[in-house]
C-alpha positions in Angstrom: -47.7 33.5 -41.3 -48.5 37.3 -40.9 -49.1 37.7 -44.7 -51.6 34.9 -44.6 -53.5 36.4 -41.6 -53.6 39.8 -43.3 -54.8 38.3 -46.5 -57.5 36.5 -44.8 -58.6 39.6 -42.9 -58.8 41.6 -46.0 -60.8 38.9 -47.7 -63.3 38.8 -44.7 -63.5 42.6 -44.9 -64.2 42.6 -48.6 -66.7 39.8 -48.0 -68.5 41.9 -45.3 -68.8 44.9 -47.7 -70.2 42.7 -50.4 -73.0 41.5 -48.3 -74.2 45.1 -47.4 -77.4 46.3 -48.9 -77.1 47.7 -52.3 -78.3 51.1 -51.1 -75.3 51.6 -48.6 -73.1 54.4 -49.4 -69.6 54.2 -50.4 -68.4 56.3 -47.5 -69.9 54.0 -45.0 -68.3 51.0 -46.7 -64.9 52.7 -46.6 -65.4 53.5 -42.9 -66.3 49.8 -42.2 -63.3 48.6 -44.2 -61.0 50.9 -42.2 -62.4 49.8 -39.0 -62.0 46.2 -39.9 -58.4 46.7 -41.0 -57.7 48.5 -37.8 -59.1 45.7 -35.7 -57.1 43.2 -37.7 -53.9 45.3 -37.2 -54.6 45.5 -33.4 -55.1 41.7 -33.4 -51.9 41.2 -35.2 -50.0 43.5 -32.9 -51.4 41.5 -29.9 -50.5 38.2 -31.6 -47.0 39.5 -32.4 -46.6 40.6 -28.7 -47.8 37.3 -27.4 -45.5 35.4 -29.8 -42.6 37.6 -28.7 -43.3 37.0 -25.1 -43.5 33.3 -25.6 -40.3 33.2 -27.6 -38.7 35.1 -24.8 -39.9 32.5 -22.3 -38.6 29.7 -24.5 -35.3 31.4 -24.8 -35.1 31.7 -21.1 -36.0 28.1 -20.6 -33.4 27.1 -23.1 -30.7 29.1 -21.4 -31.6 27.6 -18.1 -31.4 24.0 -19.6 -28.1 24.9 -21.0 -26.8 26.1 -17.7 -28.1 23.0 -16.0 -26.4 20.7 -18.6 -23.1 22.7 -18.0 -23.4 22.4 -14.3 -24.2 18.6 -14.5 -21.2 18.1 -16.8 -19.0 20.0 -14.3 -20.4 17.8 -11.4 -19.7 14.7 -13.5 -16.2 15.7 -14.2 -15.6 16.5 -10.5 -17.1 13.1 -9.5 -14.8 11.3 -11.9 -11.8 13.1 -10.5 -13.0 12.3 -6.9 -13.4 8.6 -7.9 -10.0 8.5 -9.5 -8.4 10.0 -6.5 -10.2 7.6 -4.1 -9.0 4.6 -6.3 -5.5 5.8 -6.0 -5.9 6.4 -2.3 -7.5 2.9 -1.9 -4.5 1.3 -3.7 -2.1 3.2 -1.5 -4.0 2.2 1.6 -4.0 -1.5 0.6 -0.2 -1.3 0.1 0.2 0.6 3.4 -2.1 -2.0 5.2 -0.1 -4.9 3.8 3.0 -3.4 4.9 1.8 -2.7 8.3 0.6 -6.4 8.6 4.0 -7.6 7.4 5.7 -5.2 9.9 3.5 -6.8 12.7 4.5 -10.3 11.7 8.1 -9.3 11.5 7.9 -7.8 15.0 6.3 -10.9 16.4 9.0 -13.0 14.7 11.7 -10.9 16.1 10.2 -11.2 19.7 10.1 -15.0 19.1 13.8 -15.0 18.1 14.7 -12.9 21.1 12.7 -15.3 23.3 14.4 -18.3 21.8 17.9 -16.7 22.3 16.9 -16.0 26.0 15.8 -19.6 26.5 19.1 -20.8 24.9 21.1 -18.7 27.3 19.1 -20.0 30.2 19.7 -23.6 29.0 23.4 -22.9 28.7 23.5 -21.5 32.2 21.6 -24.5 33.6 23.9 -26.9 31.7 27.0 -25.1 33.1 25.6 -25.3 36.7 24.9 -29.1 36.2 28.6 -29.6 35.0 29.8 -27.7 38.1 27.6 -29.9 40.4 28.6 -33.2 38.6 31.4 -35.1 40.5 34.8 -35.1 38.7 36.4 -38.5 38.0 39.1 -39.6 40.4 42.7 -39.3 39.4 43.8 -42.0 36.9 40.2 -42.7 36.0 39.1 -42.0 32.5 36.1 -39.7 31.9 32.8 -41.0 30.7 32.6 -41.3 26.9 30.9 -38.3 25.2 27.5 -38.6 23.6 28.2 -39.4 20.0 24.9 -37.9 18.9 25.6 -34.6 20.6 29.1 -34.6 19.1 27.7 -35.3 15.6 25.1 -32.5 15.7 27.1 -29.2 15.9 24.3 -27.0 14.6 22.0 -25.2 17.0 18.5 -26.6 17.7 16.2 -26.0 14.7 13.9 -23.6 16.4 16.9 -21.6 17.7 18.6 -21.5 14.3 15.4 -20.5 12.5 14.5 -17.8 14.9 18.1 -16.4 14.8 18.0 -16.3 11.0 14.5 -14.6 11.1 15.7 -12.0 13.5 18.7 -11.2 11.3 16.3 -10.9 8.3 14.0 -8.5 10.1 17.1 -6.5 11.1 18.2 -6.2 7.5 21.2 -8.4 7.8 20.6 -10.1 4.6 24.0 -11.8 4.2 23.9 -13.4 7.7 20.3 -14.4 7.4 20.9 -16.0 4.1 23.7 -18.1 5.6 21.6 -19.1 8.5 18.5 -20.0 6.4 20.8 -22.1 4.0 22.3 -23.9 7.1 18.8 -24.5 8.3 17.9 -26.2 5.0 21.0 -28.2 4.9 20.6 -29.6 8.5 16.8 -29.5 9.0 15.5 -29.7 5.5 12.7 -32.2 6.5 11.1 -30.0 9.2 7.9 -28.0 9.0 9.8 -24.7 8.9 12.0 -25.8 5.9 9.6 -24.2 3.4 9.6 -21.0 5.4 13.4 -20.9 5.3 13.3 -21.4 1.5 10.7 -18.6 1.2 12.8 -16.1 3.1 15.9 -17.0 0.8 13.6 -15.8 -2.0 12.7 -12.7 -0.1 16.4 -11.8 0.4 17.0 -12.2 -3.4 14.0 -10.0 -4.0 15.3 -7.3 -1.7 18.6 -7.5 -3.7 16.6 -7.0 -6.9 17.9 -10.5 -8.1 14.4 -11.3 -9.3 15.5 -14.3 -11.4 17.1 -16.0 -8.3 14.0 -15.0 -6.3 11.7 -16.8 -8.9 14.0 -19.9 -8.5 13.7 -19.8 -4.7 9.9 -19.4 -4.7 9.6 -22.3 -7.3 11.5 -24.4 -4.8 8.8 -23.5 -2.1 6.0 -24.5 -4.5 7.7 -27.7 -5.8 9.5 -29.1 -2.7 7.1 -28.0 0.0 3.5 -28.0 -1.5 0.7 -27.2 0.8 3.1 -25.2 3.2 2.0 -22.1 5.0 4.1 -20.0 2.6 2.7 -21.3 -0.6 0.3 -18.4 -1.2 3.0 -15.8 -0.2 5.5 -17.6 -2.6 3.0 -17.5 -5.5 2.3 -13.7 -4.8 6.0 -12.8 -4.7 6.8 -14.9 -7.7 4.2 -13.0 -9.6 5.7 -9.7 -8.4 9.2 -10.9 -9.4 8.1 -11.8 -12.9 6.4 -8.5 -13.3 9.6 -6.8 -12.2 11.4 -8.7 -14.9 9.0 -7.4 -17.6 7.2 -10.8 -18.0 3.7 -9.4 -17.7 1.8 -12.3 -18.9 3.5 -14.8 -16.8 3.1 -12.5 -13.7 -0.5 -11.9 -14.3 -1.1 -15.7 -14.8 0.7 -16.5 -11.4 -1.4 -13.8 -9.6 -4.6 -15.3 -11.1 -3.6 -18.7 -10.1 -3.1 -17.5 -6.5 -6.6 -15.9 -6.4 -8.1 -19.2 -7.7 -6.4 -21.4 -5.2 -6.5 -19.2 -2.1 -9.4 -16.7 -2.8 -9.9 -15.7 0.8 -6.3 -15.2 1.7 -4.6 -11.8 2.4 -2.3 -12.5 -0.5 -5.4 -12.8 -2.8 -6.4 -9.3 -1.8 -3.0 -8.0 -2.7 -3.0 -9.9 -6.0 -6.4 -8.4 -7.0 -5.2 -5.0 -6.2 -2.1 -5.5 -8.3 -4.2 -6.9 -11.2 -6.5 -3.9 -11.0 -3.7 -1.5 -11.3 -2.3 -3.5 -14.3 -5.8 -3.4 -15.9 -6.0 -7.1 -15.8 -8.6 -7.5 -13.0 -11.8 -9.6 -13.3 -10.3 -12.3 -15.6 -9.4 -14.9 -13.0 -11.5 -18.0 -13.4 -13.2 -19.6 -10.4 -11.7 -23.0 -9.4 -11.3 -25.2 -6.4 -10.0 -23.4 -3.3 -7.5 -24.9 -1.0 -8.0 -24.7 2.7 -5.6 -22.1 4.1 -2.8 -23.8 6.0 -1.7 -22.5 9.5 0.4 -19.4 9.3 3.9 -19.5 10.7 6.4 -16.5 10.3 
């Protein structure tokens, strides 16, 4: 570029000399040529200085842009780490909240069990007082025949037996609770709480890491007591048990079925969180939703 400018300047100088009058002296022409060349050199120096200054400004701008890009990249990486940490914390908080809700249910159930035992003790005391106040038969007189229905039913009342089993379950007495829930199903298998008793048998097997037996117990809840208040919980825990057994596809399918059938239930929230951690979230299809049944511990 500089060579082109110099060539052009020299050409203009020669042209200027050529158009001088013929009588102009050689010395004057030489002075004019030198003056023109000097002017061109000065202009070239100024242009070079301006070019260097502009290049310096462009380099500074480029350096600033590079620094800004690096800072932005660092900020994005920090944001990604923060989001990842928040997702991990959220998953932990969901599990913690679910555990707290379950603990509250268990505490209420234990209080109910204690109340039932206290009521039973008061009933026994009242019955004993009535027996004391009942006149005894005279000598030689046979006592009144016993009530055959009372003699036949040797098991505790259903509410008392269920609450006792639930209290033992909440206390970690798995063997005793399993016996009591099994007795409840044997004697009161047609009551409203029979499905709950079957569900807690599955929970006991789950606690023992006997996941295959737990799946069988949860299937009984779903098959024998459809529409019960433990159906959503049974589907959730069945999905967990299948995942623990390494049957990922079956477990994911069960959790998605739960979300479809009970989309607004607490169990659906837990199922979505588990699917999210498995990387299988967002694939559940929308279907009909059953009305949530009344909850009972």
